[in-house]
C-alpha positions as CSV (number, residue, x, y, z in Angstrom):
1,M,8.4,-5.1,19.0
2,S,11.8,-3.4,18.5
3,I,13.4,-5.9,15.8
4,I,16.1,-3.6,14.7
5,D,18.2,-1.0,17.2
6,E,21.6,-0.2,15.6
7,T,22.5,2.0,12.5
8,P,23.9,0.6,9.5
9,S,27.7,1.2,8.3
10,L,28.6,3.1,11.3
11,I,32.7,3.0,11.2
12,V,34.3,1.5,14.1
13,N,36.1,3.6,16.7
14,Q,34.5,6.7,15.3
15,S,31.6,8.4,16.8
16,P,28.3,8.6,15.4
17,S,26.9,11.8,14.3
18,K,23.3,13.2,15.5
19,R,21.9,12.3,12.0
20,Q,23.1,8.7,12.2
21,L,22.0,8.3,15.8
22,W,18.3,9.8,14.8
23,F,18.4,7.4,11.7
24,A,19.1,4.4,14.3
25,A,16.5,5.7,16.3
26,I,13.9,6.0,13.8
27,K,14.7,3.0,12.5
28,P,13.4,3.5,8.9
29,P,14.4,-0.5,7.7
30,M,12.0,-1.5,10.0
31,Y,8.7,-0.8,8.9
32,T,9.2,-3.3,6.1
33,V,8.0,-5.6,9.0
34,A,4.2,-4.0,8.7
35,V,4.6,-3.7,4.9
36,I,5.2,-7.3,3.9
37,P,2.7,-9.1,6.1
38,I,0.0,-6.9,4.5
39,S,0.8,-7.2,1.4
40,F,1.4,-10.8,1.3
41,G,-1.8,-11.6,3.0
42,T,-3.6,-9.1,0.5
43,A,-2.0,-10.5,-2.3
44,L,-3.1,-13.9,-1.3
45,A,-6.6,-12.7,-0.6
46,Y,-6.2,-11.9,-4.5
47,T,-4.9,-15.0,-5.8
48,E,-7.7,-17.2,-4.0
49,T,-10.7,-14.8,-4.3
50,G,-9.8,-12.2,-7.1
51,I,-11.0,-9.6,-4.0
52,F,-8.9,-6.6,-3.9
53,Q,-10.0,-3.2,-2.0
54,P,-7.3,-0.7,-2.8
55,N,-8.9,1.9,0.2
56,I,-8.9,-1.0,3.0
57,F,-5.2,-1.8,1.7
58,V,-3.9,1.6,1.8
59,T,-5.6,2.2,5.3
60,F,-4.2,-1.3,6.8
61,L,-0.8,-0.3,5.5
62,L,-0.9,3.2,7.2
63,S,-2.7,1.9,10.4
64,A,0.3,-1.3,10.7
65,I,3.2,1.2,10.1
66,L,1.6,3.2,13.1
67,I,1.4,0.5,15.3
68,I,5.0,-0.6,14.7
69,A,6.0,2.9,15.5
70,W,4.1,2.6,18.7
71,L,5.8,-0.6,19.5
72,N,9.4,1.1,18.6
73,L,8.9,3.8,20.6
74,S,7.0,2.1,23.5
75,N,10.2,-1.0,23.7
76,D,12.6,2.1,24.2
77,V,10.7,3.3,27.2
78,F,10.5,-0.1,28.7
79,D,14.0,-0.9,27.8
80,S,15.1,2.4,29.6
81,D,13.4,1.4,32.7
82,T,15.4,-1.8,33.3
83,G,18.8,-0.3,32.2
84,I,19.5,-2.4,29.2
85,D,19.8,0.6,27.1
86,V,22.6,2.3,29.4
87,N,25.0,1.8,26.7
88,K,22.5,2.5,23.8
89,A,23.4,6.1,22.6
90,H,21.0,5.6,19.5
91,S,17.9,5.3,22.1
92,V,15.0,7.7,21.5
93,V,14.7,8.0,25.1
94,N,18.5,8.4,25.6
95,L,18.6,11.2,22.4
96,T,15.7,13.1,23.8
97,G,16.1,12.7,27.5
98,N,12.6,12.7,28.5
99,R,10.7,9.5,28.6
100,T,7.7,11.0,29.3
101,L,7.3,12.6,26.3
102,I,8.0,9.1,23.9
103,L,5.6,7.3,26.0
104,W,3.1,9.4,25.0
105,I,4.3,9.8,21.2
106,S,4.2,6.3,21.2
107,I,0.4,5.7,22.6
108,I,-0.6,8.7,20.0
109,C,0.6,6.6,17.1
110,L,-0.8,3.4,18.5
111,L,-4.3,5.5,18.8
112,L,-4.1,6.4,15.3
113,G,-3.0,3.1,14.3
114,L,-6.1,1.9,15.9
115,G,-8.5,4.4,14.7
116,G,-7.7,3.3,11.0
117,I,-8.3,-0.4,11.9
118,L,-11.8,0.9,13.3
119,L,-12.2,2.9,9.8
120,I,-12.0,-0.8,8.0
121,N,-14.4,-2.3,10.4
122,Y,-17.0,0.4,9.8
123,W,-16.4,-0.3,6.0
124,L,-16.8,-4.1,6.6
125,K,-20.0,-3.7,9.5
126,D,-17.6,-6.4,11.0
127,W,-15.8,-6.1,14.3
128,T,-13.7,-9.2,13.9
129,L,-10.7,-7.5,12.3
130,L,-10.4,-5.1,15.6
131,W,-10.2,-7.8,17.8
132,L,-7.3,-9.6,15.8
133,I,-5.5,-6.7,15.6
134,M,-5.8,-5.9,19.6
135,A,-4.7,-9.5,20.3
136,C,-1.6,-8.8,17.9
137,C,-1.5,-5.6,19.9
138,A,-1.5,-7.1,23.4
139,L,1.1,-9.8,22.0
140,G,3.4,-7.1,20.7
141,Y,3.3,-5.1,24.3
142,S,4.1,-8.5,26.4
143,Y,7.4,-8.6,24.4
144,Q,8.9,-6.0,26.6
145,G,6.0,-4.4,28.5
146,P,5.6,-4.7,32.2
147,P,4.6,-6.7,34.2
148,F,5.5,-9.5,31.3
149,R,8.7,-8.6,29.5
150,L,8.5,-11.9,27.8
151,G,11.4,-10.9,25.6
152,Y,13.4,-10.9,28.6
153,L,12.6,-14.8,29.0
154,G,13.8,-15.3,25.0
155,L,10.6,-15.7,23.7
156,G,10.6,-12.9,21.4
157,E,11.2,-14.9,18.4
158,I,8.2,-16.7,19.1
159,I,6.1,-13.8,19.8
160,C,7.3,-12.1,16.5
161,F,6.2,-15.5,14.7
162,V,2.5,-15.5,15.9
163,T,2.3,-11.9,15.3
164,F,3.7,-10.9,11.9
165,G,3.3,-14.1,10.3
166,P,-0.3,-15.8,11.0
167,M,-2.1,-13.1,12.9
168,A,-1.2,-10.3,10.6
169,I,-1.4,-12.1,7.4
170,A,-4.6,-13.7,8.5
171,A,-6.0,-10.1,9.6
172,A,-5.0,-8.6,5.8
173,Y,-6.7,-11.9,4.4
174,Y,-9.7,-11.1,6.4
175,S,-9.9,-7.4,5.5
176,Q,-10.1,-8.3,1.6
177,T,-12.6,-11.0,1.8
178,Q,-14.4,-11.3,5.4
179,V,-13.2,-15.1,5.4
180,F,-10.6,-16.9,6.7
181,S,-8.5,-19.0,4.7
182,T,-6.5,-22.6,5.7
183,S,-4.2,-22.1,3.0
184,S,-3.4,-18.8,4.1
185,L,-2.2,-19.9,7.9
186,W,0.1,-22.2,6.3
187,A,1.3,-19.5,3.9
188,S,1.9,-17.4,6.9
189,S,4.4,-19.2,8.4
190,I,6.9,-18.3,5.6
191,I,7.0,-14.5,6.3
192,G,6.7,-15.4,10.3
193,I,9.8,-17.2,9.9
194,S,11.8,-14.3,7.9
195,T,10.4,-11.8,10.3
196,S,11.7,-14.1,13.3
197,I,15.0,-14.1,11.9
198,I,15.6,-10.3,11.8
199,L,14.9,-10.1,15.7
200,F,17.1,-13.1,16.1
201,C,20.2,-11.4,14.1
202,S,19.5,-8.6,16.4
203,H,20.8,-10.4,19.4
204,F,24.4,-11.5,18.3
205,H,26.0,-7.9,19.2
206,Q,24.3,-7.0,22.4
207,I,25.3,-10.4,24.1
208,K,27.1,-8.5,26.8
209,D,24.8,-5.9,27.7
210,D,21.6,-8.7,27.7
211,I,23.5,-10.9,30.3
212,A,24.0,-7.7,32.3
213,A,20.2,-7.2,32.2
214,G,19.8,-10.7,32.8
215,K,17.7,-10.8,29.5
216,K,17.7,-14.5,28.3
217,S,17.8,-14.1,24.7
218,P,18.3,-17.1,22.5
219,I,21.8,-16.0,21.7
220,V,22.6,-15.5,25.4
221,R,21.0,-19.1,25.8
222,L,22.7,-21.0,22.8
223,G,26.1,-19.0,22.5
224,T,26.8,-16.8,19.3
225,E,28.6,-19.8,17.8
226,F,25.8,-22.4,18.1
227,G,23.7,-19.3,17.5
228,S,25.1,-18.9,13.6
229,K,24.1,-22.4,13.2
230,V,20.4,-22.5,14.4
231,L,20.1,-19.2,11.7
232,T,21.6,-21.6,8.9
233,I,18.7,-24.1,9.7
234,S,16.0,-21.3,10.2
235,V,17.1,-19.6,6.8
236,I,17.0,-23.4,5.0
237,L,13.8,-23.8,6.6
238,F,12.3,-21.0,5.3
239,Y,13.2,-21.6,1.2
240,S,12.2,-25.6,2.2
241,L,8.7,-24.6,3.2
242,C,8.4,-22.0,0.0
243,L,9.2,-24.8,-2.0
244,L,6.9,-27.4,-0.3
245,L,4.3,-24.9,-0.2
246,T,4.0,-24.6,-3.8
247,V,4.8,-28.6,-4.7
248,I,1.7,-28.6,-2.6
249,K,-0.4,-25.9,-4.4
250,I,-1.1,-23.7,-1.3
251,L,1.1,-21.3,-3.1
252,P,1.3,-20.9,-7.2
253,Y,4.3,-22.1,-8.9
254,N,5.0,-18.6,-9.6
255,A,5.7,-18.0,-6.1
256,F,9.0,-19.9,-6.0
257,I,10.4,-16.8,-8.0
258,V,11.6,-16.2,-4.2
259,I,14.5,-18.3,-5.0
260,L,15.9,-15.2,-6.5
261,S,16.8,-13.9,-2.9
262,V,19.2,-16.8,-2.1
263,P,21.8,-14.8,-3.0
264,I,20.9,-12.6,0.2
265,A,20.3,-15.2,2.4
266,Y,23.8,-16.8,1.5
267,Q,25.3,-13.6,2.5
268,L,23.5,-13.2,5.7
269,I,24.8,-16.9,6.6
270,N,28.1,-16.3,5.7
271,H,28.4,-13.1,7.5
272,V,27.1,-14.5,10.9
273,K,29.0,-17.4,10.6
274,E,32.2,-15.7,10.3
275,Y,31.5,-12.5,12.5
276,H,29.1,-14.3,15.0
277,D,31.6,-13.5,18.2
278,Q,32.6,-10.0,17.0
279,P,29.9,-7.1,17.8
280,E,31.1,-4.3,15.8
281,K,30.9,-6.7,12.8
282,V,28.0,-8.9,13.3
283,K,25.6,-6.4,14.4
284,N,25.2,-5.3,10.6
285,S,23.6,-8.9,10.1
286,K,20.2,-7.9,10.9
287,F,20.0,-5.3,7.9
288,I,21.3,-8.1,6.0
289,A,17.8,-10.1,7.6
290,V,15.5,-7.0,6.8
291,N,16.9,-7.1,3.1
292,L,16.3,-11.1,3.0
293,H,12.8,-10.3,4.8
294,F,11.8,-7.2,2.3
295,I,13.2,-8.7,-0.8
296,S,11.9,-12.3,-0.5
297,G,8.4,-11.0,0.7
298,L,8.3,-8.8,-2.4
299,L,9.0,-11.5,-4.8
300,L,6.3,-13.7,-3.1
301,C,3.8,-11.0,-3.6
302,L,4.7,-10.8,-7.1
303,G,4.4,-14.6,-7.3
304,L,1.3,-14.2,-6.0
305,I,-0.6,-11.6,-8.2
């Protein structure tokens, strides 16, 4: 799903350049949501079993990035159909003026990504991984794709949690070991929460456009002030789960090195609390959330291995 849809540090009241618009459209920071779950699931499998197959890890990582590219591009297409992106200068469809081209590029990315998953299945002589990834893709499509458009009902964060948490991490774990792990299911909730926080933060600045398009995002339903409080609770929940899972030994004690990411979490909470009702200032909150997701995920992986 399209979690990030702005470019960082655009100067207020100054028109962004074409380069800035294309940077925002391509969304480079977005691809950490592919890197972290696959890396975390792989690191967890290594911690619990000692198994690490680098060819599968690299292929899975590249496939996940291609599937995220499909989600980003196809969501731009679907949003252009509803008119919600009419004021979004950095929409790929708006930049190119060619909806059909972007749709086909997204489909090619999806097919290439699934091709990588098929290769892994061939190596494993097991089709379980393919069905799991196809289920992830189906959930991703339901976020913005017709006729579902579940993101317009405010269900995006739930889809994000399930897809980028338990499902993606279980898939990464299985790709290495060909077994599922109960502990990985619990541990995956951490990554699911940090990924959903990114999507949640992306709603604050676009509440007017969401209301105009009939999109009932969590911030439309809750309001920006109460939404900032929900964000604070979510961040506290993230670290509380990290602590709990280390205490009950689902994660090794080394994994609590994640505490080093607290300054980023503090920055995110304060930024949204102060600017929740100022779109031009609060829009960068999602990039702080991306930093939190990436740094905390990286620290967790280092703690595991």
